[in-house]
PAPALO-442807 format. One record per residue (C-alpha): x, y, z. Coordinates in steps of 0.001 Angstrom, whole numbers, padded with zeros to 6 digits, always signed. Example, Ala and Ser with C-alpha at 12.3 -4.5 7.8 and 13.67 -1.06 7.14 Angstrom:
BEGIN
+012300-004500+007800;+013670-001060+007140;
This chain:
BEGIN
+118093+214728+108275;+120328+214499+111351;+117811+212240+113073;+117637+210003+109984;+121433+209819+109921;+121535+208637+113541;+118933+205943+112795;+121110+204666+109983;+124087+204584+112332;+122127+202461+114779;+120902+200136+112037;+124450+199656+110824;+125653+198846+114344;+122883+196258+114621;+123888+194643+111337;+127702+194579+111689;+130033+193908+114638;+132647+196657+114965;+134753+195315+117856;+137896+194503+115797;+136862+190839+115392;+136558+189047+112027;+134468+186179+110689;+135930+182913+109353;+136564+184563+105964;+138459+187525+107445;+135594+190047+107110;+133789+192220+109623;+131254+189805+111209;+127553+189954+110491;+125827+190144+113877;+122858+187934+112979;+124923+184947+111801;+127986+185010+114073;+128886+185184+117722;+126731+185386+120868;+125249+182120+122147;+125018+180496+118702;+128842+180386+118722;+129505+180270+122473;+127468+177065+122887;+130061+175137+120841;+132761+176473+123157;+130760+175671+126301;+130162+172134+124992;+133872+171423+124486;+134566+172844+127957;+132128+170271+129356;+134102+167485+127657;+137502+168848+128717;+136474+169249+132360;+134962+165750+132335;+138389+164498+131272;+140442+166676+133608;+138459+166016+136777;+138047+162351+135904;+141841+162213+136240;+142531+164884+138869;+140069+163957+141612;+141076+160279+141724;+144778+160868+141100;+145754+160685+144774;+143914+157341+145040;+145784+156013+141986;+149142+157127+143366;+148570+155554+146783;+146591+152450+145764;+148068+151473+142383;+151550+153024+142526;+151841+152519+146320;+153159+155964+147221;+152847+157185+150813;+150318+159919+151641;+152817+162783+151840;+154531+161913+148552;+151232+161364+146752;+149801+164691+148006;+152933+166515+146835;+152805+164839+143403;+149158+165818+142985;+149934+169398+144012;+152953+169580+141666;+150891+168315+138734;+147984+170620+139565;+150422+173510+139897;+152056+172890+136518;+148657+172328+134893;+147354+175671+136125;+150573+177648+135547;+151239+176386+131997;+148306+178500+130707;+150526+181562+131187;+152728+180255+128352;+149843+179049+126196;+147895+182269+126650;+150903+184407+125704;+151409+182422+122485;+147673+182654+121686;+147431+186415+122249;+150728+187279+120600;+151198+184887+117692;+148815+181991+116977;+145390+183407+117810;+142965+181707+120193;+141253+179413+117680;+144532+177969+116371;+145940+177626+119885;+142876+175654+120970;+143377+173200+118105;+147119+172754+118746;+146706+172249+122482;+143756+169876+121979;+145968+167608+119878;+148667+167637+122595;+145974+166908+125186;+144752+163974+123062;+148311+162602+122772;+148644+162688+126556;+145372+160788+126979;+146451+158241+124386;+149742+157661+126213;+147891+157383+129530;+145660+154694+128024;+148705+152835+126678;+150274+152798+130153;+147267+150782+131361;+146650+148595+128301;+150069+147497+126986;+151367+144685+129263;+154973+145916+129386;+153815+149395+130469;+151385+148328+133211;+152066+149262+136870;+152620+145653+138014;+152727+142168+136543;+150769+140827+139513;+148710+143579+141207;+147758+141319+144136;+151356+140974+145348;+152702+144328+144101;+154180+146782+146592;+155739+149240+144144;+154935+150067+140528;+157328+149383+137680;+159775+152193+136883;+158843+152228+133192;+155182+152657+134098;+156032+155617+136333;+157973+157306+133514;+155204+156795+130919;+152460+157681+133402;+153990+160997+134462;+154990+161813+130867;+151323+161366+129890;+150145+163464+132832;+152423+166359+131950;+151490+166172+128258;+147932+166718+129485;+149279+169671+131512;+150851+171191+128392;+147622+170616+126458;+145608+172310+129184;+148122+175166+129105;+146963+176256+125674;+143445+174861+125780;+142009+176303+128976;+142813+180060+128736;+142268+180265+124985;+138967+178389+125070;+137355+180455+127827;+138482+183796+126397;+137529+182691+122861;+134012+181993+124124;+133805+185407+125800;+135051+187031+122564;+131792+185973+120900;+129952+188784+122705;+130289+192452+121687;+130779+194527+124845;+129594+197707+123110;+126245+196161+122186;+123750+196415+125069;+122053+193040+124596;+125278+191126+123968;+126958+192792+126955;+124182+191504+129252;+124531+188013+127743;+128267+188157+128331;+127718+188739+132054;+125786+185460+132133;+128391+183695+129971;+130868+183148+132818;+128103+181778+135044;+126934+179258+132427;+130518+178470+131458;+131022+177328+135044;+127697+175496+134961;+129087+173418+132066;+132384+173059+133926;+130615+171716+137014;+128427+169411+134928;+131544+167870+133378;+133168+167734+136799;+130103+166022+138287;+130092+163238+135702;+133877+162974+135955;+133869+162400+139725;+130925+160001+139634;+130691+157972+136408;+134374+158118+135363;+135662+157574+138897;+133267+154633+139350;+134592+153067+136144;+138158+153577+137399;+137477+151927+140747;+134998+149196+139784;+135785+148339+136129;+139356+149360+135256;+141544+152421+134906;+142227+151420+131292;+138508+151501+130390;+138112+154937+131966;+141143+156261+130078;+139762+154978+126770;+136417+156686+127439;+138181+159977+128192;+140339+159707+125070;+137289+159171+122855;+135480+162053+124577;+138341+164447+123814;+138518+163316+120171;+134781+163921+119719;+135006+167340+121369;+137635+168457+118832;+135278+167487+115993;+132423+169366+117682;+134581+172476+118082;+135448+172476+114379;+131752+172242+113473;+131199+175733+114877;+133944+177335+112785;+131646+179431+110553;+129761+180865+113542;+132809+182141+115446;+134187+185670+115685;+137987+185699+115546;+140529+188178+116841;+143825+188642+115028;+146918+188344+117280;+148716+191674+117623;+152198+190522+118628;+153707+190403+122089;+151645+192452+124571;+154718+192792+126778;+156732+194930+124345;+154408+198006+124450;+154386+197809+128248;+158165+197745+128374;+158196+200716+125996;+155929+202667+128370;+158222+201933+131301;+161357+202934+129380;+159730+206157+128120;+158503+207058+131613;+161984+206583+133079;+163598+208535+130249;+161250+211506+130874;+161139+211211+134656;+162287+214802+135169;+159582+216394+132992;+156692+218084+134863;+153170+216699+134478;+150940+218830+132221;+148279+220818+134066;+145549+219113+132043;+145599+215312+131464;+143911+216018+128121;+147288+217303+126900;+148823+213836+127195;+149485+212086+123903;+146689+210015+122388;+145577+209246+118836;+142244+207926+117580;+142249+204226+116782;+141623+203122+113227;+141226+199359+113706;+138202+199117+115969;+140247+198837+119164;+139051+200622+122273;+140688+203606+123955;+141161+203723+127725;+140396+206766+129852;+143154+208409+131854;+143393+207565+135573;+145388+209333+138283;+146890+206216+139902;+150531+205341+139169;+150908+208852+137758;+154651+208382+137247;+153847+206263+134179;+151904+209193+132656;+155256+210776+131818;+155597+208273+128977;+152707+210129+127251;+154114+213657+127722;+154870+215428+124440;+158303+216994+124628;+157705+219457+121730;+154473+221177+122679;+150873+219960+122695;+149316+219769+119209;+145548+219522+119349;+144752+218323+115833;+144699+214584+115134;+146773+215068+111968;+149599+216590+113998;+149460+213778+116521;+149642+211175+113783;+152652+213006+112370;+154336+212947+115775;+153710+209225+116082;+155409+208576+112744;+158481+210559+113759;+158729+209581+117425;+160177+206302+118717;+157687+204221+120752;+160467+203851+123325;+160258+207620+123856;+156538+208382+123484;+153495+206255+124336;+149764+206886+124056;+147522+207276+127098;+145885+203942+126241;+149211+202091+126332;+150065+203751+129640;+146699+202728+131076;+147183+199160+129831;+150367+198898+131872;+148533+200355+134874;+145828+197702+134486;+148370+194881+134615;+150195+196381+137612;+146886+196803+139447;+146199+193073+138997;+149252+192007+140993;+148017+192883+144531;+144644+191236+143852;+146401+188144+142451;+148566+187845+145563;+145638+188371+147934;+143659+185484+146385;+146398+182863+146843;+145091+182032+150324;+141732+181156+148784;+143549+178874+146332;+145159+177055+149286;+141690+176002+150427;+140667+174860+146942;+143817+172699+146733;+142690+170602+149713;+139427+169568+148039;+141160+167316+145493;+143810+165947+147868;+143081+165578+151575;+139285+165734+151247;+139444+162704+148936;+141785+160811+151259;+139449+161555+154165;+136594+160031+152168;+138695+156914+151506;+138945+156198+155267;+135223+156608+155989;+132043+154600+155546;+130962+155059+151905;+128041+152655+151832;+124616+153616+150521;+122623+150463+151090;+124524+147756+149245;+126367+150260+147044;+129842+151542+147963;+130768+154614+145956;+134373+155627+145145;+136136+158111+147484;+136614+160736+144747;+132865+160764+144060;+132324+162689+147302;+133654+165711+145405;+130379+165654+143475;+128777+167262+146541;+130934+170368+145960;+130147+170292+142232;+126393+170132+142863;+126656+172975+145383;+128503+175093+142820;+125972+174264+140087;+123058+175317+142275;+124772+178463+143578;+125718+179642+140067;+122188+179077+138738;+120561+180864+141705;+123038+183725+141491;+122511+184277+137758;+118736+183768+137594;+117575+185166+140963;+120184+187170+142868;+121595+189264+140005;+118200+190659+138839;+117306+191542+142448;+120709+193068+143205;+120606+195138+140006;+117482+196876+141298;+118957+197392+144763;+122480+198544+143861;+121998+199989+140365;+125055+197976+139268;+124428+196027+136044;+126392+193104+137524;+124369+193199+140739;+127472+193543+142889;+131009+194369+141836;+133348+191589+140717;+135635+191983+143725;+132669+191883+146110;+131591+188595+144541;+135090+187170+145019;+135151+188276+148675;+132033+186198+149429;+133810+183126+148063;+136940+183882+150108;+134883+184047+153319;+133122+180765+152508;+136461+179043+151796;+137707+180124+155220;+134513+178772+156846;+134999+175512+154932;+138452+175054+156488;+137000+175626+159961;+134305+173023+159351;+136930+170641+157931;+139021+170954+161084;+136052+170126+163316;+134993+167126+161195;+138534+165738+161013;+138896+166096+164781;+135728+164044+165239;+136940+161437+162736;+140182+160994+164680;+138230+160520+167922;+136191+157763+166254;+139401+156119+165020;+141019+156224+168454;+137867+154875+170114;+137659+151967+167678;+141356+151189+168066;+140991+151100+171861;+137965+148805+171538;+139986+146404+169406;+138241+147186+166120;+140419+146862+163024;+138077+148839+160808;+139587+152233+161586;+137022+155007+161118;+134767+152993+158793;+131803+153433+161124;+131769+157208+160528;+129712+158140+157461;+131475+159904+154611;+128585+162364+154512;+130112+164091+157524;+132281+165699+154822;+129211+167161+153101;+129129+170484+155051;+132729+171386+154189;+132235+170347+150548;+128959+172253+150202;+130541+175363+151729;+133578+175317+149466;+131361+174490+146463;+129201+177553+147051;+132367+179559+147675;+133700+178423+144284;+130440+179589+142691;+131258+183087+143890;+135066+183284+143919;+136045+181053+140976;+133510+182631+138611;+134390+186079+139954;+138107+185494+139381;+137469+184371+135805;+135380+187450+135077;+137815+189774+136866;+140963+188629+135085;+139243+188506+131689;+137599+191917+132050;+140355+193921+133736;+143294+193121+131444;+143950+194998+128175;+141713+193780+125344;+144590+192132+123483;+145579+190112+126590;+142283+188298+127212;+143803+184786+127040;+146535+185887+129415;+143819+187234+131692;+142252+183771+132008;+145748+182349+132509;+146270+184778+135409;+143123+183372+137037;+144350+179798+136532;+147779+180722+137875;+146157+181653+141191;+145127+178013+141570;+148452+176753+140197;+150618+178872+142471;+148375+177890+145393;+148964+174195+144655;+152723+174736+144817;+152245+176876+147914;+150208+174071+149508;+153044+171584+148887;+155554+174072+150294;+153369+174638+153369;+153074+170867+153938;+156882+170563+153757;+157444+173451+156203;+154848+172215+158714;+156145+168648+158400;+159647+169883+159227;+158571+172147+162106;+156351+169557+163794;+159146+166950+163759;+161692+169232+165392;+162872+168027+168783;+161533+164529+168206;+157909+165648+167754;+155279+163860+165709;+154612+165144+162208;+151118+166368+161326;+151463+164336+158121;+151998+160670+158967;+152076+157567+156799;+148270+157712+156576;+145429+159940+157782;+144919+158026+161013;+148469+158916+162030;+148175+162547+160887;+146712+165751+162324;+144930+167300+159373;+142605+169102+161758;+145477+171323+162915;+146541+171914+159305;+143008+173064+158438;+143036+175503+161369;+146303+176976+160032;+144675+177468+156619;+141627+179110+158229;+143908+181503+160159;+145892+182369+157012;+142635+183171+155194;+141324+185289+158078;+144419+187506+158012;+144467+187600+154227;+140804+188628+154114;+141662+191915+155821;+144329+192630+153202;+141976+191717+150363;+139195+193943+151715;+141610+196897+151886;+142795+196350+148297;+139261+195841+146956;+138019+199112+148475;+140816+201067+146795;+140629+199329+143423;+139759+201328+140280;+138047+199338+137532;+138912+199527+133841;+137392+202613+132192;+136863+202423+128417;+135949+205330+126147;+132701+204848+124258;+133040+203890+120615;+131511+206048+117890;+129399+204146+115383;+130393+203778+111746;+127955+205600+109465;+125291+203500+107772;+126106+204574+104231;+129791+203689+104526;+131322+201825+101635;+131759+198061+101438;+135498+198493+102091;+134784+200440+105280;+132445+197697+106531;+135164+195162+105911;+137570+196817+108280;+139680+199031+106064;+138595+202219+107776;+136669+202154+111024;+136137+205018+113448;+136545+203945+117101;
């Protein structure tokens, strides 16, 4: 009879999804008709469209600012970095609102509408005569003020849209897989790889087809294409509504963490119990997962110390919870959630140097391409299209990693991921550093070609040097992104508390955003230092009067030092440890299956 009971438990787990998610009618989801790839594919598809739009704008933005709006190189690079920084930091706000109040599905819809408004305004700035950059582009040396206002307003509306769209969308897609179900857990490990495959596919078309339309047809036509693409993607996302698994927002995730800190300080003089099992914890009744106790940051454990003895029965613990203020007593799980967030901070800081390298790919790499020979026979491709080399490298590296390397590494290491998340990130960090070294050598050669042609009386600058000299640095950073970018996404999604998954993706994006601001700050500092005493700035009016090669060497040195710090932190890091969930019995009532009473 006991064996038969266990079989029923397993059958019930196979039929229903007990991970605290709900279907579109607010019920416990049926596994066969919701979630997994049948739902995630809708999310991956809209990510393809969004990245097509974003990179169609981002990679050619520095060309637009210098060629159409006639900004100098230094100002244009700073404006691109500021916009990129805001775009990748705004997700912190959007993710908080999604996790705490709106829910991820609703936040995606709201932010998509804002995104669409920004694209519409961007199109208007190119189509409506009074909003265009110049009345006569042939004789224009500075864009109209009204165009600048509308253009940047549109850009930052897109930033705000991305702020809610990007973290909610990626975490919503990952939510479609049940981590406590063996088959779905394995699929989830591949999800982030194929998510980035879709991202790179959108990026690839954005930096080739869209950029070509911008340069050879018109910016207005490209903007209209992107606007229509976003509108269609919203419709596609809504078509998958009945297949999705939804998570109900649980209020601000910051309040319980503040409560833990206050309780720990209030009870700072109490001794730790001899057995961690005596710390306060209660069984969950809503399908949420409990976290195991860890010994790090043990001061915070004092928030879970019971001041009036150590009751062992669950009924007594529940009674204590009803009578005790959460500002005085916290569960072990809440304490561990705060520890998880605090443990993220050193890793976040140690990956900023990697983000500095990524920031150069959409700014100075593109400007380098603009000064070089871009002919392929009779065809001259746009400067921003060279970024497609990095996208292709990332596509190939992600596919090889997921299909070939992971299965082999699983057998070698015994780790179901193949290698740990932080090890995967470290490979990308090393490759980014190598990319900066290659970039410095290539830029040095480009400057020698420029100087030689100037001395020989040629007015063509460095046009005789093929743009494909940039391929090694782009391939290296593309492969590095396949390791580090995907690893960062998986790390920040997996290692945050379950109710902060959107914020986790926002933390990953904030690495890139903070790095963009840091890149602008570094340019300003180096510009100031190199001009002291009448010296020549490394950042001149154009690339031929600049010393980007020296700047790249500085970035490589920063990454080399940072790599040592990262390696130290990664070796000492303790990963999230979740208690196993007990299955709900097969003969439970209909009310139990619909979430009224579930045993974690």
